[in-house]
N, C-alpha and C positions, 0 to 999 in steps of 0.2 A: 660620301661618308660611309664608314663601315656600319654594320648592324649594331655593334657595341657602342659606337659613337652616337647613333640615333637613340639607343636606349639611355645612354648617359645624359644626353641633352633633355630628353623627356623627364628623366628622373630629377634633374636639377630644377627644371621648371616647376614640377609638382612640389618639390621640397620648398621652393621659394614661396609658393602659394600657401602651403601648410604652415610655414613659419609665421606668415601674416595673419593667421587665424588662431587666437589664443585657445589653447587646449589643455588647460591645467587639469590634473586628475579630478574626475567626477564632473568636469565641465567641458566634455569633449563633443557635445552635441553638434555644434556648427562645423567643426572640423570633420566629424564623422559624416555629416550630410554631404559636405563638399567632396570628400574622398569617395563616397559611394556613387555620387553623380559622375565623378571623373571616371571611375572604373566602368560604369554602365555605358557612358558615352563612348568608351573605347570598344564597345560591343561584347562585354563580358557580363554574364549574369552574376548577381550577388545574393547572398543571404545576409540577414542582419538580426541581431538580438541586442537590444539596448544600443550601445555605441560600439559594439563589436561587429565587424564586417568581414565576410569571407567569400571566397570563390572556390569552386570545385572543378577540376579539369573536366572538360566535356567528354573525354574518352574514359571516364571512370569505370573501373572494372572491379567488382567485389572480390575477385580471385587474386588481385594484385595487392602487394603491400602499399601503404600510403605514407607519403612524406608531407609534413606540415612545414610551411614557410611562415614564420610568425615574427612580427615586431609590434611595437605599441605606438598608439597615436598620442598619448598624453605626455605631458611634461611636468616637471616640478615648477614651483613658483620662482620667478626670477630673483636671484640673490642681489644684495646691494653691491655696488661697484661696477655695474654696467656703464661703459662709456658710450656705447651705442644703444639704439632702441632694440630691446629684445624681440619685439614682434615686427620689426622692419628688416626683412632680409637684405643683406648687403654683400656684394662680392668685391673683395679687395685682394690683389696679389695672389689670386688662385685660391682664396679662402671664401667660403660662404658663411657669414656670421648670422646668428639668430638663435633664439631659445629653441632647443630641441633639434638643432641641426646635427649635432653629434650623437645625442642620446634622446631618441634613437631614430630621428627622421631619415638620416642617410640610409640606415638599414631598411626602414619601412619602404622607401621608394625604390631602392635597389632590388629588394626581394620581389616587389611587384613586377618590375621589368623582367626579372628572371622567370617569374611565373608565366608571364605573357609568352616568353620564348619557349620554355619547356613544355607548357601545356598544349602547345600547337605541334609538338613532335611526339613520335612514338617512343615510349619509355616502358621499362619493366615495372614501373610503379605508378600509382596515382599521385596527384599533386593537389594540395590545398593551400591557398594563401589566406592568412588571417591577420587582419589589422585589429588589435585588441586595445581595450581601454583599461584605465585604473591600475596600470602596472606599477607606477611609482609609489602607490600606497597599498599594493597587494590587495586591491579591493575585491569584495565578493561579487561585484557585477562585471568583473573583467574576465580574463581567460577561463577562470574556474567555472564560470556560469555557462560558457559557450561550448567547451569541449564535449560535454555530454550530447550536444546537438549535432556533432560531426561524426562521420564514419570513424571507426577505430584507426588510431595512428600507430605506425610502425617506428617512425623516426621524426623527431622534431628538430628543426633548424631555427634557433632563436637569434634574431638579429639584434645585437648589442655591440657597442664599440670595443673590439678586441684586436684591432690592427690586422684583421682577417686571419688571426691565429685561432685554432679551435680550443675553446675552454672545455675540456673533457670532464671536469669536476667543478662543482660550485658549492660554496658554503651555504648552509641553511641558517635560519633565524628562529629563535624562540625568545620571547620576552616574558620575564617573571615579575610579578608584583609580590613583594615581601611585606609582611606585617608582624611586628613584635608588639606585644601588649604588656604594659606594666600597670602601675597604680599611681594616680596623681597625688601630689602632696606639696607642702610649702618648701621652697628651696632653702630656707633658712633653718629648717628643722631636719631631723633624721626621719622624715616621713616619706611615704611613697616608695615606688619601685620604678626606677628610671628605664623607660622603654628603649632609649638610645643605647644604654649600656648592654641591654639584653640582645640588641641586634649586632653589636660590634663583633662578637666572635664569629657570627655568620658572615659578616662582611669580610673579615680576615680569611675565612675559609674560601670564599669565592676568589679572593686575590691570590691565594697560594696553591689551591688544589689543581692537580693536573690529571686529566683522564688518560688512561694508559694507552689507548689505541691512537696511533698517530698515522695520518695519511701521507703518503709520499708526495701527493700533489697539493694537499690543503693544510698539512701540518696538524697541529693539535686543535682541540676544541678551545675556543677563546671565550672567557666569561669576564664581563666588565660591569661593575656597579656604576650606574650612570646618573642616578637621582636618589636623593635622600630628603625626607621631610619629617619634621617632628616639632612639637612644642607650640604653645600659644603665647607665652610671654616669659620674661627672664626669671621670674620668681616662682614659676610653677614647674614641678617635676613632670615631664611629659609622660602620659600614660599610653601613648601610641607613637610608634616610629615606623614609617614606611620607606621602602626603597624599591628601585627598579633595577633589574639586571638584564643586560643585553648578552645573549648567548649565541655564538656563531658556531654551528655544528659542522663536523666533517662527515664524509660519507660512511664512516665506520659505525655511526650511531644514528638511530632515529631520535626525534625530539622526545618521544615518549620514554625511550630508554634513558636519555639524559635526565629527564625529570624524575624518574624513579630513583636513579642513583643520587641525585642532588638531595632529595627529601630524606634520604637515609642519614645525611651528614649534618643537616641544619636543624635548629630548634624552632625557628620562627615559622609562621604560616606562609606558604608559598602557593601562588596560583599562576598558572600559565595562561597568557592571553589567547594562545592558539598553539596547536601542534602541527598546523598544516604546512608550514614553510620548511620542509626538510631539505637536507643536502641532496645533491644529485650527482650522478657520474655515468659515464659510458665507457665500455672497455676500449683500451688502446688499440686492440686489433679489430675494432668495428670497421666495416668496409669504408665508411665515410672518413673516418679518422685516418685510416691507412692511405687513402687517396690524398688527403690533405698533406700528409707527411711526404708523399711522393712528389707533391708540388712545392715542397720546400717550406711548408708551414710547421710551426712548433707547437705541439699540444701543451697546455698548462692548466693549472688549477686557479679558479677565480674566487677572490674573497668577497666579491659583491653579489648581491641577490638580484635575481630576475624572475620572470615567469616560469623558468625551468622548475622552480620549487613546487609548482602546482601541476607539473606534468608527471603522470604515472607511467610513462613510456620512455624509452631511451631518447636522449636529447643532447644536443651540442650547441654551445653559444659561440657565434662567430659573426663578425660584422665589421664594417669600415669605421675608422675613427679610433680615438684613444680614450680609454676609461678615465684618464686623469683630466680630460676636458669636461667631463660630465658635471652638471650642477655647479658650474663656475660662471663668473661674469665673462661676457664677450665670448661665449661658446661658439665654436666654429667647426666646420668640416672642410677638408681640402677637396677641391673638385676632382682632382685625380684619384683621390681615395674612393670616390663613388664609381668612377670608371673601372678602377682595379677590382672593386668588389663585384660589380656585375659580371665582368669577365671571369673572375675566379669562381664565383658561385656556379656559373654555367659549366666551367671545367670540372668542378667538384661533383656536379649532379648529372650531367649529360652522360647517359649510358651506365650510371651506377647500378650495381646489382646488390640487393639487400637479401 
């Protein structure tokens, strides 16, 4: 067997074991324990904070740049429609089925094998492998909590299903809670001030407004009113109407900038749940991106959110599998996608100069 074949076999075996251990967001304890024991039994020292586990290359040199290899342990809850058991790994016709196989277990196990290989070789950079938790819910105890405990990072490689094409830009997320206030009254009379009507012009503004800066990779900022709630019963004029707005930012704006502009145009009260999940991007002429292009891969902009949003350093999202399989019934990864990923990650990183 070739070295890549051995790595692939070990990665598949590890992925099968992890699929068999439910690891829903904020419930990753057992899977994290298993993964940490697996890594340490292979002779590699680990660090741990909560359910985040990391390894730092033994030849670490503070004078060198540092590359982070990161993917997440946690999964979403299984959706309805599974014909197979989501926590029972099953291989059929070259496909490994199971919850988290595609998002992002294949990246998690592939990047570990890549770390094993590259950390044993002389490189111009340091290497850190990080298996993080709470990615699917952008949780405070996930990668955001552990990055301050690690050495400074020069480049982040985020393992998510991209068919091994580099996502060099990613949309951010900001959620707004809107509140319009009126005055209660009897619906049969000309009493009160209807809070629903007060909110309607703002809802129309969110539907029709377009921010001027458009990204060549991510397009425009996308705003969607996704929830509305008002009223207590049919004959009472509602005095409060609330709504939720989902905003997907491009790299041309920070979430704070978007919020400032939005509040200039609307009359209702608006509160942002968080400003922390900003859009991210990396220059197309970055050495990693240039090498990916040389190897035939196509850079693109990703509409889906990942832990890149919480990285304050340059990062790129790249991993085996397809984004369209994520969060679906009968999720799967092709076995040859894992083999391709390990080989390609190594070719991308071996000898890379930052």
